[in-house]
C-alpha positions in Angstrom: -68.4 94.5 11.2 -67.7 93.9 14.9 -71.4 93.2 14.9 -71.3 90.7 12.1 -68.5 88.5 13.5 -70.6 88.7 16.7 -73.6 87.3 15.1 -71.7 84.8 12.8 -70.0 83.6 16.0 -73.2 83.1 18.0 -74.9 81.7 15.1 -72.0 79.2 14.6 -72.0 78.2 18.6 -75.6 77.5 18.5 -75.6 75.2 15.5 -73.0 73.4 17.0 -75.0 72.9 20.1 -77.7 71.4 17.8 -76.3 69.2 15.9 -74.2 67.6 19.2 -77.6 67.3 20.9 -79.1 65.8 18.0 -76.5 63.0 17.1 -77.1 59.4 17.4 -75.2 56.4 19.2 -73.9 53.2 17.9 -73.0 50.5 20.7 -72.4 46.8 20.6 -70.7 44.0 21.6 -68.3 42.1 19.4 -67.6 38.3 20.1 -65.2 35.6 18.5 -67.0 32.6 16.7 -64.2 30.6 17.2 -64.0 30.7 20.8 -68.1 30.4 21.6 -69.0 33.5 20.9 -66.5 34.7 23.8 -66.0 38.7 24.1 -63.4 40.0 21.6 -61.4 42.5 23.0 -59.3 45.5 21.4 -61.0 44.8 18.0 -61.7 47.8 15.5 -64.7 49.1 15.0 -64.7 52.0 11.8 -67.1 54.1 10.2 -66.5 53.5 6.6 -65.3 56.6 4.6 -64.8 58.7 8.0 -61.8 58.9 10.3 -64.4 58.1 13.3 -63.1 54.5 15.0 -62.7 53.0 18.3 -61.5 49.7 19.7 -63.5 47.3 21.9 -62.9 47.4 25.6 -61.9 44.3 27.6 -65.8 43.2 27.7 -65.7 43.6 23.7 -67.9 46.4 24.1 -68.0 49.4 21.9 -69.9 52.9 21.5 -69.9 55.6 18.9 -70.9 59.0 18.6 -72.1 59.8 14.9 -74.6 62.4 13.2 -78.1 61.5 12.3 -77.7 59.2 8.8 -77.2 56.2 7.1 -73.6 54.5 7.5 -71.6 51.2 7.0 -69.9 49.9 9.9 -66.3 47.7 9.5 -65.5 45.3 12.4 -62.1 43.7 12.0 -59.4 42.3 14.0 -56.0 41.0 13.3 -56.1 37.5 12.0 -59.9 37.6 11.4 -62.3 38.1 8.4 -63.3 41.6 8.4 -67.2 42.2 8.6 -69.3 45.3 6.8 -72.9 46.1 8.3 -75.2 48.9 7.3 -76.7 50.8 10.3 -79.6 53.8 10.2 -78.9 56.2 12.9 -81.8 58.7 14.4 -80.9 61.9 16.6 -80.6 61.2 19.9 -81.1 57.1 19.6 -79.1 54.5 20.3 -78.8 51.8 18.0 -77.4 48.2 19.0 -75.4 46.5 16.6 -73.6 43.4 17.9 -71.2 40.9 15.9 -69.4 38.0 15.7 -65.9 37.6 13.9 -64.0 34.5 12.7 -60.9 33.5 11.9 -62.3 32.2 8.1 -65.1 29.6 8.1 -66.8 31.4 4.8 -65.4 34.4 2.6 -66.7 37.8 2.2 -66.4 39.8 -1.2 -64.7 42.8 -1.0 -63.0 43.1 2.1 -59.3 43.0 2.4 -58.2 41.0 5.3 -54.3 41.5 6.3 -51.8 38.5 6.9 -51.5 37.9 10.6 -50.3 35.4 12.8 -52.6 35.8 15.8 -53.7 38.1 18.2 -51.7 36.8 21.2 -48.7 38.7 19.1 -49.9 41.9 20.7 -49.5 43.8 24.0 -52.9 44.6 24.7 -54.1 40.9 23.9 -51.5 39.2 26.5 -52.3 41.9 29.1 -55.8 40.9 28.9 -55.0 37.0 29.4 -52.7 37.5 32.6 -55.7 39.5 33.7 -58.1 36.8 33.5 -56.1 33.8 34.1 -55.9 32.1 37.5 -52.4 31.3 36.7 -49.9 33.9 37.9 -47.6 34.1 34.6 -46.1 36.8 32.7 -46.2 36.7 28.8 -44.2 38.9 26.1 -45.4 38.9 22.3 -43.9 39.4 19.1 -45.2 42.8 18.7 -43.4 43.9 22.3 -40.2 42.2 21.3 -40.4 43.6 17.8 -40.8 47.1 19.3 -37.6 46.5 22.0 -35.5 44.9 18.8 -35.0 41.5 20.8 -34.1 38.9 18.1 -33.9 35.7 20.1 -36.0 34.4 23.1 -32.7 34.6 25.9 -32.9 38.2 25.1 -36.8 38.1 25.4 -37.3 36.8 28.6 -34.4 39.1 30.3 -36.8 41.7 29.5 -39.3 40.9 31.9 -39.6 41.1 35.8 -36.9 39.3 37.9 -35.0 37.7 34.9 -31.6 38.3 33.9 -29.5 36.5 31.6 -25.7 35.7 31.8 -23.2 37.6 30.0 -21.9 35.8 27.2 -24.3 33.1 27.2 -27.9 32.1 26.7 -28.2 31.2 30.4 -31.2 32.9 32.3 -31.6 33.7 36.2 -35.2 33.8 37.3 -35.4 35.4 40.6 -31.9 34.9 41.1 -31.9 31.1 40.7 -29.8 29.6 37.8 -29.8 26.8 35.3 -30.5 24.3 37.2 -33.4 25.5 38.8 -35.5 26.6 35.5 -37.0 24.5 32.9 -37.7 25.0 29.3 -40.7 24.1 26.9 -42.1 24.7 23.7 -46.2 24.8 23.6 -46.0 23.0 26.8 -43.4 20.1 26.1 -40.1 19.8 27.4 -36.8 20.4 24.8 -33.3 19.2 25.4 -30.4 20.7 26.1 -27.7 21.5 23.4 -24.6 21.5 26.2 -23.5 18.8 28.5 -23.2 21.6 31.4 -26.4 22.6 31.3 -30.0 21.9 32.0 -31.6 24.1 29.5 -31.2 24.6 25.9 -29.0 28.3 24.8 -32.1 30.1 24.5 -30.4 32.5 22.4 -30.5 29.7 19.4 -34.5 30.3 19.1 -34.9 33.5 16.7 -38.1 35.3 17.4 -39.0 34.8 13.9 -40.7 31.7 15.0 -42.8 32.5 18.0 -46.0 34.4 19.0 -45.0 34.6 22.6 -42.9 33.5 25.7 -44.6 32.5 28.4 -42.9 32.6 31.9 -44.3 30.7 34.8 -42.5 32.2 37.8 -45.4 30.3 40.2 -45.4 26.5 40.1 -48.7 24.8 38.8 -49.7 20.9 38.7 -49.7 20.9 34.9 -45.9 21.6 34.6 -43.4 18.9 35.8 -42.2 19.5 39.8 -38.4 20.0 38.8 -39.1 23.5 39.2 -38.0 26.3 41.3 -37.0 29.7 39.6 -39.5 29.1 36.4 -40.4 27.6 33.2 -39.7 29.4 30.0 -42.5 28.2 27.6 -41.7 29.5 23.5 -44.9 29.2 21.9 -44.9 28.7 18.1 -46.7 30.8 15.7 -50.1 29.8 15.0 -51.2 31.2 11.6 -54.4 32.7 10.8 -55.7 35.0 8.0 -54.9 35.2 4.2 -51.9 34.1 2.3 -48.8 36.2 2.7 -45.0 35.7 1.6 -42.4 38.4 3.1 -38.4 38.4 2.6 -36.0 40.2 4.8 -32.6 40.6 4.6 -29.9 42.6 7.2 -26.7 43.4 7.6 -24.8 44.2 11.4 -21.2 44.8 12.7 -19.6 44.7 15.9 -17.4 48.0 16.8 -14.8 45.9 18.6 -14.8 43.4 15.3 -14.2 46.3 12.9 -11.6 47.6 15.1 -9.4 44.4 14.7 -6.3 45.5 12.4 -6.5 41.6 11.8 -9.3 39.7 12.3 -8.2 36.1 12.1 -10.0 32.5 12.7 -8.7 28.7 12.2 -8.6 28.1 8.4 -10.8 24.9 6.9 -14.2 25.7 8.8 -17.3 26.7 6.4 -19.0 30.2 7.3 -21.9 28.4 7.0 -21.7 26.6 10.4 -22.6 23.0 8.9 -19.2 21.2 9.0 -18.9 18.3 11.7 -15.3 17.4 11.8 -14.3 13.8 13.3 -11.3 12.4 14.6 -8.9 11.5 12.2 -7.6 7.8 10.9 -4.8 6.6 13.1 -4.9 9.9 15.5 -2.1 8.4 17.6 0.6 7.3 14.9 -0.4 9.5 12.1 -0.6 13.1 11.7 -3.9 13.8 9.7 -5.3 16.7 11.4 -6.7 19.9 10.4 -4.4 22.8 9.7 -3.8 25.5 12.5 -3.1 27.8 10.0 -5.7 31.0 10.3 -7.7 33.2 7.3 -8.6 36.9 7.5 -12.1 37.7 8.0 -13.8 40.9 7.1 -16.1 41.4 10.1 -19.3 42.3 8.6 -22.1 40.1 8.7 -25.7 39.7 7.5 -29.2 37.6 7.5 -31.5 36.6 5.2 -34.7 35.3 5.8 -38.2 34.3 4.3 -41.7 33.5 5.7 -44.8 32.8 4.4 -48.3 31.2 5.3 -52.2 30.7 3.7 -55.2 29.3 5.2 -57.9 27.4 3.1 -61.5 26.6 3.8 -61.5 22.7 4.3 -65.6 21.4 4.1 -68.0 23.1 6.5 -66.4 25.5 8.9 -63.1 23.6 8.6 -59.6 25.6 8.0 -56.5 24.4 7.0 -53.5 26.8 7.8 -49.7 26.4 6.9 -47.0 28.7 8.1 -43.1 28.6 7.4 -40.4 30.5 7.9 -36.6 30.1 7.1 -33.7 32.0 7.8 -29.9 32.4 8.5 -27.7 34.9 10.2 -24.4 35.5 11.3 -22.4 37.9 13.9 -18.8 38.4 14.1 -17.8 39.9 17.6 -14.6 40.6 19.7 -13.0 40.9 23.2 -10.2 43.3 23.0 -7.8 45.1 25.3 -8.9 42.7 28.2 -7.3 41.3 31.3 -8.0 37.8 33.1 -6.5 36.0 35.7 -6.7 32.2 37.0 -6.0 30.2 40.1 -6.1 33.7 42.5 -5.6 32.5 46.2 -6.6 33.8 49.1 -3.2 36.8 49.0 -4.4 37.5 45.5 -1.5 35.6 44.0 -2.7 34.4 40.4 -1.0 31.4 38.9 -2.2 32.9 35.7 -2.0 36.6 35.2 -2.8 37.3 31.9 -2.2 41.2 30.7 -3.6 40.6 27.3 -6.7 38.5 26.6 -8.5 38.8 23.6 -11.4 36.6 22.0 -12.4 36.9 18.0 -15.5 35.0 17.4 -18.2 34.1 14.7 -21.1 32.8 15.4 -24.2 31.5 12.7 -28.1 30.4 13.1 -29.9 28.7 10.8 -33.8 28.0 11.2 -36.3 26.4 9.5 -39.9 26.0 11.1 -43.0 24.3 9.7 -46.5 24.5 11.3 -49.5 22.8 9.9 -53.0 23.6 11.7 -56.3 21.9 10.9 -59.2 23.3 12.2 -61.6 20.2 11.8 -64.6 22.4 13.3 -65.0 24.6 16.2 -64.9 22.4 18.4 -61.8 20.1 17.4 -57.9 21.5 15.9 -54.8 19.7 15.4 -51.6 21.0 14.7 -48.0 20.0 13.8 -45.2 22.0 14.5 -41.3 20.7 13.1 -38.3 23.1 14.1 -34.5 22.6 12.9 -32.1 24.7 14.3 -28.4 24.7 13.5 -26.3 26.8 15.6 -22.3 27.0 15.1 -19.8 29.4 17.0 -16.1 29.7 15.9 -13.6 31.9 18.1 -9.8 32.3 18.6 -9.0 33.0 22.3 -5.3 34.4 23.2 -4.0 34.8 26.5 -0.8 36.4 27.1 1.3 36.6 30.3 2.3 35.1 33.2 1.7 31.5 33.9 3.2 29.7 37.1 6.5 27.3 36.4 6.3 27.7 32.6 6.3 31.5 32.0 7.7 33.5 35.0 9.0 36.3 33.2 4.9 37.0 31.5 6.4 35.8 28.3 3.3 33.2 28.1 1.0 32.6 25.3 -1.9 30.4 25.1 -4.1 30.3 22.0 -7.1 28.0 21.9 -9.4 27.6 18.7 -12.8 26.5 19.3 -15.6 25.9 17.2 -18.8 24.4 18.2 -21.8 22.8 16.4 -25.3 22.2 17.6 -28.3 20.9 15.6 -31.7 20.5 17.2 -34.8 18.9 15.4 -38.1 19.4 17.1 -41.3 17.8 16.2 -44.6 18.3 18.1 -48.5 16.9 17.3 -51.0 18.7 19.5 -54.9 18.6 19.8 -57.8 20.3 21.4 -61.2 18.9 21.3 -64.4 20.3 22.8 -66.5 16.9 24.0 -69.2 18.7 25.3 -70.4 22.1 26.9 -68.9 20.5 30.2 -65.5 18.7 29.1 -62.3 19.2 27.2 -59.7 17.2 26.0 -56.0 18.3 25.4 -53.1 16.3 24.1 -49.6 16.7 23.0 -46.6 14.2 21.9 -42.9 15.5 20.8 -40.3 13.4 19.3 -36.7 15.9 20.0 -33.1 15.0 18.8 -30.2 17.3 19.8 -26.8 16.5 18.2 -24.1 18.4 19.6 -20.4 18.8 19.0 -17.1 20.6 19.7 -15.6 18.6 16.3 -12.0 20.0 16.8 -10.7 22.2 19.6 -7.2 23.0 19.5 -5.3 24.7 22.1 -1.5 25.6 22.3 0.9 27.0 25.1 4.0 28.9 24.1 6.8 30.6 26.0 8.3 33.6 24.2 12.0 33.1 24.3 14.9 36.0 23.5 15.2 34.0 19.7 11.1 33.2 19.4 8.3 31.2 20.8 8.6 27.6 22.1 6.0 25.4 22.5 5.5 24.1 26.4 6.8 20.5 27.1 5.6 20.6 31.0 2.4 19.0 30.5 1.2 16.8 28.1 -2.4 18.8 28.0 -0.7 22.1 27.2 -0.8 21.3 23.8 -3.9 19.2 22.5 -6.6 18.4 20.3 -10.4 18.0 21.5 -13.2 15.9 20.1 -16.8 16.2 22.0 -20.2 14.3 20.8 -23.2 14.9 22.5 -26.7 12.9 21.3 -29.7 13.2 23.0 -33.3 12.2 22.1 -36.4 12.5 24.3 -39.9 11.4 23.9 -43.2 13.4 26.0 -46.3 13.6 26.1 -49.2 15.4 27.9 -53.1 14.6 28.3 -55.3 16.1 30.1 -59.2 16.3 30.5 -61.3 19.5 32.2 -64.7 18.9 33.2 -66.8 21.5 34.4 -69.5 21.4 37.3 -72.3 23.3 39.3 -73.5 25.6 36.9 -75.3 28.7 38.2 -78.2 31.3 37.5 -76.5 32.8 34.7 -75.5 29.4 32.8 -72.0 29.6 34.1 -69.9 27.0 35.7 -68.5 27.8 39.2 -66.0 24.7 39.2 -63.5 22.9 36.9 -61.4 19.4 37.5 -58.8 18.9 35.5 -57.3 15.5 35.2 -54.1 15.1 33.6 -50.9 12.9 33.1 -47.5 13.7 31.3 -44.1 11.6 30.9 -40.8 12.1 29.3 -37.9 9.5 28.5 -34.8 11.1 27.9 -31.6 9.2 26.5 -28.1 10.7 26.4 -24.7 9.6 24.6 -21.5 11.8 25.8 -18.3 10.6 24.6 -14.8 13.0 24.3 -11.5 12.3 23.1 -8.4 14.2 23.8 -5.2 14.0 22.2 -1.9 15.6 23.7 1.2 16.6 22.1 4.2 16.7 23.8 7.3 17.7 22.5 10.2 15.0 22.6 13.9 15.6 24.4 16.1 17.8 22.1 13.1 19.5 20.3 11.7 21.2 23.7 13.4 24.3 22.6 12.4 24.4 18.7 11.7 27.9 17.9 8.1 27.7 16.2 5.6 30.4 14.1 2.5 30.9 16.2 1.2 31.7 13.0 2.2 28.7 11.2 2.5 25.5 13.5 1.7 23.3 10.6 5.7 23.6 10.1 6.2 21.9 13.2 2.7 19.9 13.9 3.4 17.5 10.5 4.1 13.9 9.6 7.5 14.2 8.7 8.4 15.8 12.2 5.9 13.0 14.0 7.6 10.0 12.1 11.4 11.6 13.3 10.3 11.9 16.9 10.2 15.7 17.6 7.0 14.8 19.2 4.0 12.3 20.2 0.4 11.9 20.5 -1.0 10.2 23.4 -4.5 10.1 25.0 -5.3 10.3 28.9 -5.2 6.9 28.5 -1.8 6.8 27.3 -0.1 6.6 23.8 -0.8 3.9 20.7 1.3 1.0 23.3 -1.9 1.2 25.1 -4.4 -1.2 23.8 -7.4 1.2 25.3 -5.5 4.2 24.1 -8.0 5.2 22.0 -11.2 4.3 24.1 -12.8 8.0 24.4 -14.4 9.0 28.1 -17.9 8.2 28.3 -21.2 8.6 30.1 -24.4 7.4 29.4 -27.8 9.0 31.1 -31.7 8.0 30.9 -34.1 9.5 32.7 -37.8 8.9 32.9 -40.3 10.6 34.5 -44.0 9.8 35.1 -46.6 12.2 36.7 -50.2 12.5 37.0 -52.2 15.5 38.7 -55.8 16.5 39.6 -56.6 20.5 39.5 -59.5 21.5 41.3 -60.5 25.2 40.1 -63.7 26.9 41.9 -64.9 30.6 41.9 -66.3 31.0 45.2 -68.4 34.0 44.7 -67.8 36.3 41.6 -64.4 37.8 43.2 -62.5 34.6 44.7 -61.1 31.8 42.8 -58.8 29.0 43.9 -57.0 26.1 42.0 -56.1 23.4 44.5 -53.6 21.0 42.8 -51.7 18.0 43.4 -49.3 16.1 41.4 -47.8 12.8 42.1 -44.1 11.9 40.2 -42.1 9.0 39.5 -38.5 10.0 38.8 -35.7 7.4 38.0 -32.1 8.7 36.8 -29.5 6.5 36.0 -25.8 7.5 35.0 -23.1 5.6 33.7 -19.6 6.6 32.7 -15.9 5.3 31.8 -13.6 8.2 31.8 -10.2 9.5 32.1 -9.7 8.7 35.5 -9.6 5.0 35.3 -13.1 4.4 36.8 -16.0 2.7 35.1 -19.1 3.4 37.4 -22.9 3.8 37.3 -25.2 5.4 39.6 -29.0 5.8 40.2 -31.3 8.2 41.5 -34.9 7.7 41.8 -37.5 9.5 43.9 -41.1 9.6 44.1 -42.4 13.1 44.9 -46.1 14.4 46.2 -46.1 18.1 45.0 -48.9 20.2 46.4 -50.1 23.6 44.9 -52.3 26.1 45.4 -53.2 29.3 43.6 -55.8 31.7 44.7 -56.9 34.9 42.5 -59.2 37.6 44.5 -61.0 40.3 42.0 -60.8 44.0 43.9 -62.6 45.3 41.3 -62.9 45.0 37.4 -59.2 46.8 37.0 -57.5 45.1 40.0 -56.9 41.7 41.1 -55.0 40.2 44.2 -53.0 36.7 43.8 -51.5 34.1 46.3 -49.5 31.0 45.2 -48.0 28.2 47.1 -46.2 25.2 46.3 -43.5 22.4 46.7 -41.4 21.0 44.1 -38.0 19.7 43.7 -34.6 20.3 41.7 -32.5 17.3 39.9 -29.0 17.3 39.6 -28.0 16.7 35.6 -26.1 13.8 34.3 -22.6 15.3 34.0 -22.7 16.5 37.4 -23.1 12.9 38.5 -20.6 11.4 36.5 -16.9 11.1 37.1 -15.8 13.0 34.3 -13.3 15.7 33.7 -13.7 18.7 31.3 -10.8 21.4 31.2 -11.1 25.0 30.5 -8.4 27.4 30.1 -8.9 28.6 33.6 -10.7 25.8 35.6 -11.2 22.1 35.7 -14.4 20.4 36.7 -15.0 16.9 37.7 -18.9 15.5 38.6 -19.9 14.3 42.1 -21.5 10.7 41.7 -22.9 11.5 45.6 -25.0 14.7 44.2 -28.6 14.3 45.1 -31.7 16.6 44.6 -33.2 19.2 46.2 -36.5 20.1 48.0 -38.1 23.5 47.2 -41.0 25.6 49.1 -42.3 28.6 47.1 -44.7 31.6 48.0 -46.0 34.5 46.3 -48.4 37.2 46.9 -49.1 39.1 44.0 -51.0 42.8 43.2 -51.9 43.9 39.7 -53.9 47.0 38.5 -55.1 47.3 34.7 -55.9 50.9 34.1 -56.3 50.7 30.3 -56.0 47.9 27.8 -52.2 48.6 27.6 -51.3 49.3 31.0 -50.3 47.6 33.8 -49.4 48.0 37.3 -47.9 45.3 39.5 -46.5 44.4 43.2 -45.1 41.2 43.6 -43.4 39.6 46.9 -42.1 36.0 46.8 -40.1 33.5 49.0 -38.3 30.1 48.5 -37.0 27.9 50.9 -34.9 25.1 49.3 -33.3 22.0 51.4 -30.1 20.8 50.3 -28.7 23.3 47.8 -26.4 22.4 45.1 -23.7 24.6 43.8 -20.2 24.6 41.9 -17.5 24.9 44.2 -13.7 24.5 44.6 -12.6 21.3 45.9 -9.4 20.4 47.9 -7.4 19.0 44.8 -3.8 19.2 43.5 -5.0 21.1 40.7 -8.4 23.3 42.4 -10.9 21.3 40.5 -14.8 22.6 40.6 -17.3 20.0 41.8 -21.1 19.9 42.3 -22.1 19.6 45.9 -25.1 19.9 48.0 -23.2 22.6 50.0 -25.5 22.9 52.9 -28.7 22.0 54.6 -31.0 25.2 53.7 -31.0 28.2 51.4 -33.6 31.0 51.2 -34.8 33.5 48.7 -37.0 36.5 49.0 -37.7 39.4 46.9 -40.1 41.9 45.8 -40.8 43.0 42.0 -42.9 45.9 40.5 -43.7 46.3 37.2 -45.3 49.7 35.5 -46.5 50.1 32.0 -48.0 53.7 31.0 -49.2 55.4 27.8 -47.6 58.8 28.7 -49.3 60.9 25.6 -51.5 59.8 22.8 -51.0 63.0 20.6 -53.3 62.0 17.8 -56.5 59.9 18.2 -57.0 59.3 14.5 -53.7 58.8 13.3 -52.0 57.1 16.0 -48.9 58.9 17.6 -48.3 57.7 21.1 -45.5 57.9 23.7 -45.4 55.0 26.4 -43.0 53.9 29.0 -42.5 50.7 30.7 -40.3 49.9 33.7 -39.8 46.8 36.1 -37.2 46.3 38.5 -37.0 43.4 41.3 -34.9 43.3 45.0 -33.8 40.1 46.1 -32.3 38.6 49.3 -30.9 35.1 49.0 -29.1 33.2 51.6 -27.6 29.6 52.0 -25.9 27.7 54.5 -22.2 26.7 53.8 -21.2 23.5 55.6 -18.2 21.7 55.2 -19.0 18.4 57.7 -22.1 17.9 55.4 -19.6 17.8 52.3 -17.2 15.6 54.2 -20.2 13.1 55.3 -21.8 12.9 52.2 -19.4 12.7 49.5 -15.4 11.8 48.6 -14.7 15.4 48.1 -13.0 18.0 51.1 -14.3 21.4 50.6 -13.2 24.6 53.1 -15.4 27.1 52.7 -14.1 30.7 53.5 -17.3 31.8 54.7 -20.4 29.9 56.4 -22.9 31.4 54.6 -23.2 32.9 50.9 -25.6 34.4 48.7 -26.9 32.1 45.8 -24.4 32.0 42.6 -26.1 34.0 40.0 -28.4 36.1 42.3 -28.3 39.8 41.9 -29.7 42.4 44.6 -31.4 44.7 42.2 -32.4 43.9 38.5 -34.1 46.7 36.2 -35.6 47.3 33.0 -37.1 50.5 31.4 -38.2 51.2 27.8 -39.8 54.4 26.2 -41.3 54.1 23.1 -42.8 56.3 20.4 -44.9 54.9 17.8 -46.2 57.2 15.0 -48.5 56.3 11.7 -49.2 58.3 8.7 -51.8 57.4 5.8 -50.7 55.0 2.9 -49.6 52.7 5.7 -46.4 54.6 6.6 -45.0 54.3 10.5 -42.3 54.6 12.9 -41.7 53.1 16.2 -38.6 54.0 18.0 -37.7 52.8 21.4 -34.9 53.1 24.0 -34.4 50.3 26.1 -32.1 49.8 29.4 -31.2 46.8 31.4 -29.5 46.6 34.7 -28.4 44.1 37.3 -26.0 44.9 40.4 -23.3 42.4 41.5 -23.8 38.9 41.7 -22.1 35.8 42.5 -20.1 34.0 39.9 -18.9 31.4 42.2 -18.4 30.6 46.0 -15.0 31.0 47.7 -13.0 28.4 49.0 -9.6 27.6 51.1 -9.2 31.6 52.2 -10.3 32.7 48.6 -13.2 35.1 48.4 -16.2 34.7 46.4 -15.9 35.1 42.5 -18.3 38.5 41.7 -19.6 39.5 38.3 -19.7 43.4 39.1 -23.0 45.9 37.7 -23.4 46.9 34.9 -26.2 48.4 32.8 -26.8 48.2 28.9 -28.5 50.6 26.5 -30.2 49.9 23.2 -31.7 52.1 20.4 -34.4 50.3 18.1 -36.2 52.1 15.1 -38.8 50.4 12.9 -40.5 52.0 10.2 -42.5 50.9 7.2 -42.2 53.2 4.3 -45.3 51.5 2.9 -47.4 48.9 3.0 -45.2 46.4 1.6 -41.6 47.9 2.5 -40.0 48.3 6.0 -36.6 49.4 7.4 -35.2 48.8 11.2 -32.1 50.2 12.6 -30.7 49.0 16.1 -27.8 50.2 18.1 -26.9 47.7 20.8 -24.7 48.5 24.0 -24.6 52.2 23.2 -22.8 52.9 26.9 -20.2 49.9 26.0 -19.4 49.6 29.9 -16.5 47.9 30.8 -17.4 44.1 32.5 -15.2 43.0 35.4 -15.4 39.9 37.6 -13.6 40.3 40.9 -12.1 38.0 43.6 -13.4 39.3 46.9 -10.2 38.6 49.3 -10.3 39.5 52.8 -7.3 41.7 51.9 -9.0 43.5 49.0 -10.8 42.6 45.5 -8.9 41.3 43.1 -9.9 42.1 39.3 -9.7 38.5 37.6 -11.7 39.3 34.2 -11.9 42.7 32.6 -13.4 43.6 28.9 -15.7 45.5 26.6 -18.3 43.9 24.1 -18.5 46.9 21.7 -21.3 48.4 20.2 -23.5 46.1 18.0 -25.4 48.0 14.8 -27.7 46.2 12.6 -29.9 47.4 9.5 -32.7 45.5 7.9 -35.0 45.7 5.0 -38.1 43.8 4.5 -40.6 43.3 1.9 -44.4 41.6 1.7 -46.2 40.5 -0.9 
């Protein structure tokens, strides 16, 4: 028996060796017919009827080992039509099968093409683009965003190296530099801001449903506008390819803090869909026609509903017409509970507002619609049209209870603010790509964007809790008010560029390329605001009121009986211009031209030398509550050189260098003498504010071990002349203004990124464990010069320190994720990810008059994401955000010790989503 088993084992061993030696090889190259037969990496090659498959490498090459016989190969790639090819394989021979794939200029029988919106959603494709590009950039695609449970663009970019998002807003900081130093585009065209305080639009309003990927340029190139120092975020909208599909999804989400509220209430009379647009009532000074101040209880369970679909049609010989559309509505409840807050803290740590209780209940909506129409006329010409409409709203009830100097010295004060904001953005873009010849290419784009932002009715009331009940404050008119704000902005922009290749070598490759381009943008903004103050009259200042039913006091009868009067900052109804709103108008025109010269000196070294010239004119006119009517003009002609160099150390490693000069413009509202009041601070513009000049240097090493792995290290520096900051000026109310605070500032830092496939448990049915980590270290410093402020402005500032870090700059930023992917037959899959983000302490505002800097303290956030496919049609997602729920603190770092001025927790966010694809 032992002999027979031994004999059988030896026979099987010899047979196995014999079969292995007699195997044949199938190899070849896959190319992209739509891209002039460029190599097609990461495509799939499958031996039909077997589990034998392989992906093409970065050069489009593949190789398979099979037994002798006749086979059918299936070549496929997302968004491209699959192709079947027969092949006969003999023992010990290699058969070459090259194949080109197209996105659909013809139709094949019996070939099923899955719906797709393009390969650049894939992490591997974006890594390949990053590897081959001469420009230094980072991109994050829809595939990675889905895996990490990201639902909006602000969260998306914060997952990349050196970028963090400001807590409680959609503002981002790139390499420690905030809003004024960054820019935002869609498909390379500028988009307006929906906030009069900000240069950039709130990126949270952009759902990831509308994008293919997000590209972040942290190194300047001449094709970009020169108003650049931190980075440019370019949102690339979906460009559909493939057969028709239709998808519907619905979900639900909750915030644990909101659920824990026993009495979640918001102001009555505002629609849950976010399209209300209240306006100033008729006769607002002489009649009481204002909306109610009563509240309604809410069930803080939110949800979402979305549909999307696309279809492509073959048109003529080689033409293709593609449509993609998506529409969705989502809402969300949140709450800050058991928080504390302080305002007006001096250098000794004494606050003029000290609230032992701060609560904030909120409700947000987002309605988004996108239509993309693409027409590929032929392989050389393509035009596309994008229109995007986004409507967002935010409703909140903020309450501050505690000490208010001169009003509630016994800690018995209460401030309640109802706030409702609505913003509508309409983006329209027309883009064209044309191959003029083998040497030349033409690209053009034009856009017209409209933003309508409003704060239709902000209501604030201030109380003192007396032994018999609450009374309204009568110390200052603005303590009780209704505020109405409108922002309208439109912008026309266009880009045009021509590429021309030169110096063809013996391999029919061009070593050089000229790019001649021009771009321009014309922006107009109209802003107006009116505030109506309600002051209790003598004899009624101690009237007991019900904070939850102020309609019993503020009504038409009591107004006529003289319980209170209504006035604006300009006065009451007896003043002729009392109803005139505060306004400012801004117009900005920028026209630029550039010439880039790209040259490949040898197979390893490529450089791009660019020069851009820009003409900038910014005009601001204002008529404000300060009794001031004025105007100001800022004009500049800028010459902006740039140099980018790429050296290929080997097939998998690059060394890159970038150098450039740029500038940073002030914003309209920063230069208008306009006052904006918040609960804890007041801001006023500075007509003497002017631009900064920036010098940027980057050095980067990167390695691509495999198609989905990356190791990179970057060192960078920035030198900024005349940096701008928000600081507290010397005034009776400690107003904040915008100032060129010193002659210089600089940023120096390093970034590291590592993406690694840890384990591949199953080659046939994918079961993979992967990880990614990116971190950046920053050192920032800027001069603070009070004499400079005194010389150049009408304001005075007494800086607590002579130097400071840049506001918003964290020394350490960290993002890490661990993902497990499992795929089974019948299109079933599970993808789970744990993602962690961390930032260290960062300055919120620079200290003055003996006060220390306001500092946002470090904290980390942990999320869990699970996305599953139950079959080829049905999917289910589950996400838990902010698992650690850390306490978020802001302190004032006084010499006598830190004073905590804000402390709260956000709560956990849980969401479920179900989707079905037809």
